[in-house]
C-alpha positions in Angstrom: 9.4 54.5 0.0 10.3 54.3 3.6 7.2 56.4 4.5 5.0 54.1 2.4 6.4 51.0 4.1 5.8 52.5 7.5 2.3 53.5 6.6 1.5 49.9 5.3 3.0 48.4 8.4 0.9 50.7 10.6 -2.3 49.9 8.6 -1.7 46.2 8.9 -1.2 46.4 12.7 -4.3 48.6 13.0 -6.4 46.1 11.1 -5.1 43.2 13.1 -5.8 44.9 16.4 -9.4 45.8 15.3 -10.1 42.3 14.0 -8.7 40.7 17.2 -10.7 43.0 19.4 -13.9 42.3 17.3 -13.3 38.5 17.6 -12.7 38.7 21.3 -15.8 40.8 21.9 -17.8 38.3 19.9 -16.4 35.4 21.9 -17.2 37.2 25.1 -20.7 37.9 24.0 -21.2 34.3 23.0 -19.9 33.0 26.3 -22.0 35.5 28.2 -25.1 34.4 26.4 -24.3 30.7 27.1 -23.6 31.5 30.8 -27.1 32.9 31.4 -27.5 36.4 29.9 -30.7 35.2 28.2 -31.8 33.8 31.6 -31.1 37.1 33.4 -33.0 39.1 30.8 -36.2 37.1 31.3 -38.8 38.9 33.3 -40.3 36.3 35.5 -44.1 36.3 36.3 -46.1 34.3 38.8 -46.8 31.5 36.4 -44.5 30.4 33.5 -44.4 27.7 30.9 -41.3 25.9 29.7 -41.4 24.6 26.1 -39.1 22.1 24.6 -38.2 23.2 21.1 -36.0 21.7 18.3 -33.4 24.4 18.7 -33.6 24.7 22.5 -36.2 25.8 25.0 -38.6 28.7 25.1 -40.1 30.2 28.2 -43.6 31.8 28.3 -45.5 33.9 30.7 -49.0 32.7 31.6 -51.3 35.4 32.8 -55.1 35.1 33.0 -55.2 32.3 30.4 -52.9 34.1 27.9 -49.6 32.6 26.9 -46.8 35.0 25.8 -43.3 34.1 24.6 -40.8 36.1 26.7 -37.4 34.4 26.2 -35.2 31.5 25.2 -33.2 29.0 27.3 -30.4 26.5 26.6 -30.8 22.9 27.8 -33.0 23.7 30.8 -35.4 21.0 32.0 -36.9 22.8 35.0 -36.9 26.1 37.0 -37.9 26.8 40.6 -37.9 30.5 41.4 -38.7 33.4 43.8 -39.8 36.3 41.6 -39.8 38.9 44.4 -36.2 38.1 45.5 -34.8 37.5 42.0 -33.8 33.9 42.8 -33.8 31.2 40.1 -32.7 27.6 40.4 -32.2 25.9 37.0 -31.8 22.2 36.2 -29.3 22.2 33.3 -29.2 19.2 30.9 -25.8 17.8 30.0 -26.8 14.6 28.2 -29.5 11.9 28.2 -28.6 8.7 29.9 -30.2 5.3 29.7 -32.2 5.7 32.9 -31.6 9.3 34.1 -30.7 12.6 32.6 -27.2 13.8 33.4 -27.5 17.3 34.7 -26.3 19.9 37.2 -28.0 22.8 39.1 -27.3 26.5 38.6 -28.5 29.1 41.1 -28.9 32.7 40.1 -29.4 35.3 42.8 -29.5 38.8 41.3 -26.0 39.1 39.8 -24.5 36.1 41.6 -24.3 32.6 40.2 -23.5 29.3 42.0 -23.6 25.7 40.8 -24.3 22.3 42.4 -22.3 19.6 40.5 -20.5 16.4 41.1 -23.4 13.9 40.9 -24.8 12.2 37.8 -28.3 13.6 38.2 -30.4 15.9 40.4 -34.1 16.2 40.6 -37.1 17.5 42.5 -35.5 20.9 43.5 -37.7 22.8 46.0 -37.0 26.3 47.3 -37.8 27.3 50.9 -40.5 29.9 51.3 -38.0 32.6 51.9 -35.8 31.4 49.0 -32.7 31.0 51.2 -32.4 27.2 50.8 -33.0 24.6 48.1 -33.8 21.0 48.8 -33.2 18.3 46.2 -32.2 14.7 45.7 -29.3 13.2 43.7 -28.2 10.1 42.0 -24.5 9.1 41.7 -24.9 7.1 38.5 -27.2 6.5 35.6 -29.4 4.3 37.7 -32.4 4.7 40.0 -30.7 2.4 42.4 -27.9 5.0 42.9 -30.2 7.3 44.9 -28.3 9.3 47.5 -31.3 10.8 49.3 -32.2 14.3 50.4 -29.7 17.3 50.4 -30.2 20.9 51.3 -28.0 23.8 49.9 -27.6 27.4 50.8 -28.9 29.5 47.8 -26.5 32.4 48.4 -23.3 30.4 48.8 -24.1 27.2 46.9 -22.8 25.2 49.8 -24.3 22.0 51.2 -26.0 22.3 54.7 -25.6 19.4 57.1 -28.8 18.9 59.0 -30.1 15.3 59.6 -28.1 12.2 58.9 -30.3 9.8 60.9 -33.4 9.7 58.7 -33.5 7.9 55.3 -35.9 10.1 53.4 -38.2 8.2 51.0 -38.1 9.5 47.4 -39.4 13.0 46.8 -41.4 13.1 50.1 -40.1 16.4 51.4 -41.9 19.8 51.5 -41.1 23.2 52.9 -43.7 24.1 55.6 -42.4 27.6 56.4 -39.3 29.8 55.9 -37.1 27.6 58.1 -39.0 24.3 58.4 -38.6 21.3 56.1 -41.1 18.4 56.4 -39.9 15.0 55.2 -41.1 11.4 55.4 -38.6 8.6 56.2 -37.4 5.9 58.3 -34.7 6.2 61.0 -31.6 4.1 60.4 -31.8 0.6 61.8 -35.5 1.0 62.5 -38.1 -1.3 60.9 -41.4 0.7 61.2 -43.6 2.3 58.6 -41.8 5.6 58.9 -42.7 9.0 60.2 -43.0 12.6 59.1 -40.4 14.8 60.6 -39.8 18.6 60.7 -36.4 20.2 60.7 -36.0 23.8 61.8 -32.8 25.2 60.1 -32.8 28.3 62.3 -32.7 26.2 65.5 -30.9 23.2 64.0 -33.5 21.0 65.5 -35.5 18.0 64.4 -39.0 17.0 65.6 -41.3 14.2 64.9 -44.6 15.5 63.4 -46.7 12.4 62.6 -46.3 8.7 63.3 -49.8 7.2 62.9 -49.2 5.4 59.6 -50.7 1.9 59.1 -48.6 1.4 56.0 -45.9 3.2 53.9 -46.5 6.8 53.0 -46.6 7.5 49.3 -47.6 11.1 49.3 -48.3 14.0 51.6 -49.1 17.7 51.2 -49.1 20.1 54.2 -52.0 22.5 54.3 -52.5 24.7 57.3 -52.9 24.4 61.1 -50.3 21.5 61.1 -52.7 19.5 58.9 -52.0 17.6 55.7 -53.4 15.4 53.0 -51.6 12.0 52.7 -51.7 8.6 51.2 -50.4 5.3 52.5 -50.1 1.8 51.1 -51.3 -0.8 53.5 -51.1 -4.4 52.1 -51.6 -3.3 48.5 -54.5 -1.0 49.5 -54.0 2.7 48.9 -55.8 4.9 51.4 -56.0 8.7 51.2 -56.5 10.5 54.5 -56.7 14.1 55.7 -55.0 14.6 59.1 -56.6 17.4 61.0 -53.9 18.8 63.2 -56.4 20.9 65.3 -58.4 17.8 66.4 -55.4 15.4 66.1 -57.3 12.9 64.0 -57.1 11.3 60.5 -60.1 11.2 58.3 -60.4 8.6 55.5 -61.1 10.3 52.2 -61.0 7.4 49.7 -59.4 4.0 49.1 -59.8 4.1 45.3 -56.8 6.4 44.5 -53.8 4.6 43.2 -51.3 7.4 43.2 -50.7 11.2 43.2 -48.1 12.7 40.8 -48.2 16.4 41.5 -50.3 19.0 43.4 -50.9 22.6 44.1 -52.9 24.3 46.9 -55.4 27.1 46.4 -55.1 28.7 49.8 -57.7 31.3 49.2 -60.4 28.8 48.5 -59.0 26.0 50.7 -58.6 23.5 47.9 -55.9 21.0 47.1 -55.7 20.2 43.4 -53.7 17.2 42.3 -52.9 15.0 39.3 -53.6 11.4 40.1 -55.0 8.0 38.9 -57.8 5.9 40.4 -57.5 2.2 40.8 -59.6 1.2 37.8 -58.7 4.2 35.6 -56.3 3.9 32.6 -54.9 7.5 32.8 -54.2 10.3 35.1 -56.8 13.0 35.8 -57.2 16.3 37.6 -58.8 16.1 41.0 -59.7 18.6 43.8 -60.0 18.1 47.5 -62.0 20.6 49.5 -60.2 21.1 52.9 -63.3 22.6 54.6 -65.9 19.9 53.8 -63.3 17.0 53.2 -64.8 16.1 49.8 -62.9 14.8 46.8 -64.0 15.4 43.2 -62.7 14.3 39.8 -62.5 17.2 37.4 -61.3 15.8 34.0 -62.6 12.9 32.0 -62.3 13.1 28.2 -61.1 16.7 28.0 -58.3 16.2 28.1 -58.3 12.4 27.9 -55.0 12.2 29.8 -53.6 14.7 32.3 -49.8 14.9 31.8 -48.2 13.8 35.1 -44.9 15.6 34.0 -46.6 18.7 32.8 -46.7 20.6 36.1 -49.7 22.3 37.8 -50.1 25.9 39.0 -52.8 28.2 40.5 -53.0 32.0 40.1 -54.3 34.6 42.5 -57.9 34.3 41.2 -58.0 30.5 41.6 -57.5 29.5 38.0 -55.7 26.1 37.7 -53.2 25.5 34.9 -52.0 22.1 33.8 -51.1 20.1 30.7 -53.0 17.3 28.9 -52.6 14.7 26.2 -55.1 13.4 23.7 -53.1 10.2 23.4 -50.2 8.8 25.5 -47.3 10.5 23.7 -44.7 13.2 24.2 -46.8 16.1 22.9 -49.3 18.0 25.1 -51.4 21.1 25.4 -52.0 23.7 28.1 -55.4 23.7 29.9 -57.1 26.0 32.4 -59.7 25.0 35.0 -62.2 27.5 36.3 -63.6 26.6 39.7 -66.3 29.2 39.5 -68.2 27.4 36.7 -66.4 24.0 36.8 -65.1 24.3 33.2 -61.9 23.1 31.5 -60.5 25.3 28.8 -57.8 24.7 26.2 -55.5 27.8 26.1 -52.5 26.7 23.9 -52.9 27.2 20.2 -50.5 24.5 19.2 -49.3 21.2 20.6 -45.8 21.0 22.1 -43.8 19.7 25.0 -44.9 22.0 27.8 -44.3 22.2 31.6 -46.1 24.7 33.9 -44.0 26.2 36.7 -45.0 28.7 39.4 -43.4 31.5 41.4 -42.7 30.6 45.0 -45.2 32.3 47.3 
């Protein structure tokens, strides 16, 4: 009898230990998945597509016009990444506010993970060309009036980098020009001019003024090459688009019929700037291309698609194919399109409507 009692006691203890170990391993597995195992297992390609699904987000590779499901994400609204250096910067959704999305930033570098938290909302994350730094802007509350301006963080440590506290940067008007140089448009504190474009060298900890020939307020700029850039300015309710030729130190008027530019990408091989924008008398956004060599501007899309999604992203592959998202009507569902410069054709490449955003590897 004593032997039987001892056996039953041993069996009970063994079962308890096994079940506890099993539960703990399941909990660990669940936590690991939530903390980014699915993200780490994703094989990033040069061009990707984020898709908002009912149960979460899917991520697709986009290669030569073919879309392939390669993984799942949890409450991710955007990713900027450097494929070659295994760096990904995720915008993680916490909740949807009245005016802004409450979120935080997570940075994954190989096996290391850092977070940027403490503000209500972060947006417009942009990696430096070497992937060492990320620039972004933040909002302290659920209000566009709570904007706190531009910040730069070290990707490897997640720590904020102090660099220039004298310039009030306007909106999302900041772009990485090289591995260490950040370009940004803004106004110096206590000044009452139209603003200037500045360059900050993080290696030398030095700021320089790059361009100050604005006749109005800058609303967009895109650096190209040879210290040149495409830009727009608002001058007494007139929107003028210029190309500044850094070699000749002169600005060339391109058009005064463009209302705004939402997003852009540069095809460096063919010297073309593609952008999503809207002309003065147009109802919807379209896709445009600006040829840097002959300084010509051309509208690409009209009725197919009827509306180019300003929030759908834009990307270019190594062969010059342009990927973007379009809407048939002004709603939340879109499709993925591909533009071929060789024959000036627009092609539908997604087989079903969804909520898509095109993203691209940092080159």
